[in-house]
Backbone as CSV, one residue per row, in Angstrom:
resi,resn,N_x,N_y,N_z,CA_x,CA_y,CA_z,C_x,C_y,C_z
1,MET,0.853,-1.168,0.000,0.000,0.000,0.000,0.901,1.233,0.000
2,PRO,0.656,2.141,-0.923,1.475,3.361,-0.992,1.307,4.232,0.257
3,TYR,2.361,4.986,0.580,2.322,5.874,1.746,1.177,6.874,1.652
4,ALA,0.871,7.330,0.452,-0.205,8.314,0.287,-1.536,7.740,0.766
5,ALA,-1.780,6.475,0.489,-3.024,5.848,0.926,-3.078,5.754,2.449
6,VAL,-1.944,5.429,3.054,-1.881,5.355,4.516,-2.087,6.748,5.112
7,ALA,-1.463,7.747,4.510,-1.613,9.123,4.996,-3.075,9.556,4.931
8,GLU,-3.767,9.191,3.883,-5.189,9.529,3.758,-6.006,8.847,4.846
9,LYS,-5.706,7.605,5.128,-6.418,6.905,6.193,-6.158,7.550,7.545
10,LEU,-4.911,7.969,7.774,-4.582,8.619,9.042,-5.376,9.902,9.240
11,LYS,-5.669,10.603,8.167,-6.457,11.839,8.261,-7.863,11.566,8.791
12,SER,-8.348,10.349,8.572,-9.718,10.040,8.998,-9.784,9.490,10.429
13,VAL,-8.627,9.246,11.050,-8.603,8.740,12.427,-8.856,9.909,13.380
14,PRO,-9.816,9.756,14.293,-10.071,10.836,15.259,-8.834,11.113,16.116
15,ASP,-8.662,12.382,16.484,-7.492,12.799,17.268,-7.334,11.998,18.551
16,CYS,-8.423,11.593,19.148,-8.328,10.877,20.419,-7.666,9.505,20.265
17,TYR,-7.518,9.015,19.033,-6.874,7.717,18.797,-5.463,7.833,18.240
18,MET,-4.994,9.053,18.005,-3.698,9.220,17.358,-2.539,8.693,18.213
19,GLU,-2.619,8.824,19.533,-1.570,8.290,20.399,-1.501,6.772,20.245
20,GLU,-2.649,6.125,20.194,-2.695,4.667,20.024,-2.137,4.262,18.663
21,VAL,-2.459,5.001,17.628,-1.931,4.724,16.292,-0.413,4.877,16.295
22,SER,0.079,5.912,16.934,1.522,6.141,17.008,2.221,5.003,17.747
23,GLU,1.638,4.558,18.858,2.219,3.455,19.612,2.219,2.161,18.791
24,PHE,1.160,1.955,18.016,1.091,0.760,17.176,2.164,0.796,16.097
25,ILE,2.370,1.955,15.507,3.424,2.084,14.491,4.787,1.822,15.125
26,ASP,5.012,2.353,16.338,6.262,2.086,17.047,6.444,0.591,17.274
27,PHE,5.364,-0.090,17.659,5.414,-1.534,17.871,5.785,-2.265,16.582
28,LEU,5.174,-1.885,15.478,5.472,-2.526,14.194,6.933,-2.314,13.803
29,LEU,7.436,-1.127,14.031,8.843,-0.853,13.714,9.764,-1.673,14.597
30,PHE,9.444,-1.782,15.877,10.240,-2.598,16.803,10.219,-4.058,16.366
31,ARG,9.035,-4.567,16.073,8.899,-5.968,15.680,9.649,-6.261,14.391
32,SER,9.617,-5.335,13.460,10.308,-5.577,12.186,11.817,-5.640,12.383
33,ARG,12.353,-4.903,13.371,13.782,-4.974,13.652,14.126,-6.269,14.387
34,GLU,13.261,-6.695,15.289,13.519,-7.888,16.085,13.360,-9.171,15.282
35,GLU,12.478,-9.160,14.321,12.178,-10.372,13.577,12.753,-10.350,12.165
36,ALA,13.878,-9.697,12.020,14.498,-9.650,10.699,14.803,-11.073,10.244
37,PRO,14.458,-11.372,9.008,14.717,-12.735,8.532,16.196,-13.072,8.598
38,LYS,16.479,-14.283,8.993,17.859,-14.727,9.083,18.222,-15.538,7.848
39,ASN,19.454,-15.365,7.404,19.935,-16.188,6.300,20.645,-17.408,6.888
40,GLY,21.127,-18.275,6.048,21.771,-19.501,6.498,22.986,-19.255,7.378
41,LEU,23.753,-18.232,7.056,24.935,-17.921,7.859,24.528,-17.464,9.261
42,ASP,23.492,-16.614,9.345,23.005,-16.168,10.650,22.544,-17.357,11.488
43,GLU,21.844,-18.303,10.872,21.379,-19.490,11.595,22.565,-20.329,12.071
44,ALA,23.577,-20.482,11.220,24.753,-21.274,11.591,25.490,-20.632,12.766
45,ILE,25.640,-19.326,12.743,26.302,-18.625,13.842,25.510,-18.804,15.131
46,ALA,24.183,-18.712,15.049,23.339,-18.895,16.230,23.483,-20.312,16.785
47,GLU,23.585,-21.316,15.908,23.763,-22.695,16.360,25.090,-22.859,17.101
48,VAL,26.145,-22.246,16.589,27.451,-22.306,17.255,27.359,-21.633,18.625
49,GLU,26.719,-20.470,18.675,26.595,-19.744,19.939,25.796,-20.525,20.976
50,ARG,24.819,-21.313,20.517,24.010,-22.120,21.440,24.686,-23.442,21.777
51,GLY,25.844,-23.710,21.191,26.565,-24.950,21.461,25.961,-26.167,20.796
52,GLU,25.282,-25.975,19.683,24.613,-27.066,18.992,25.471,-27.697,17.890
53,VAL,26.720,-27.313,17.801,27.590,-27.799,16.738,28.618,-28.763,17.327
54,GLU,28.742,-29.919,16.724,29.753,-30.885,17.146,30.945,-30.791,16.204
55,VAL,32.135,-30.869,16.766,33.359,-30.785,15.974,34.066,-32.127,16.033
56,TYR,34.476,-32.610,14.876,35.206,-33.870,14.777,36.601,-33.569,14.244
57,HIS,37.578,-34.280,14.781,38.957,-34.018,14.396,39.345,-34.696,13.085
58,SER,38.542,-35.653,12.667,38.813,-36.311,11.384,37.502,-36.867,10.845
59,PHE,37.530,-37.216,9.580,36.349,-37.819,8.967,36.069,-39.182,9.593
60,ASP,37.107,-39.880,9.965,36.929,-41.183,10.624,36.205,-41.009,11.959
61,ASP,36.552,-39.978,12.722,35.850,-39.694,13.971,34.362,-39.404,13.695
62,PHE,34.105,-38.659,12.645,32.727,-38.357,12.265,31.970,-39.639,11.928
63,LYS,32.581,-40.470,11.101,31.931,-41.738,10.711,31.660,-42.600,11.939
64,ALA,32.600,-42.647,12.862,32.420,-43.457,14.066,31.256,-42.929,14.905
65,ALA,31.097,-41.631,14.958,30.003,-41.025,15.734,28.658,-41.289,15.069
66,MET,28.642,-41.443,13.774,27.393,-41.658,13.044,26.966,-43.126,13.061
67,ALA,27.873,-44.013,13.418,27.561,-45.454,13.410,26.690,-45.853,14.559
């Protein structure tokens, strides 16, 4: 939706609700920053930080762990 359409809708909101509209917009902006989509690298870094990654010193060690 173009900004002009949103601006027109805002003109029709009674003044007594403008504080609530402003708070809702603030909430949406906060949520959009907090829930930014993660790419594969971001997910991998998060897994390492949470300790969900196992490290093997050789491929043979890996194969033995998978058996």
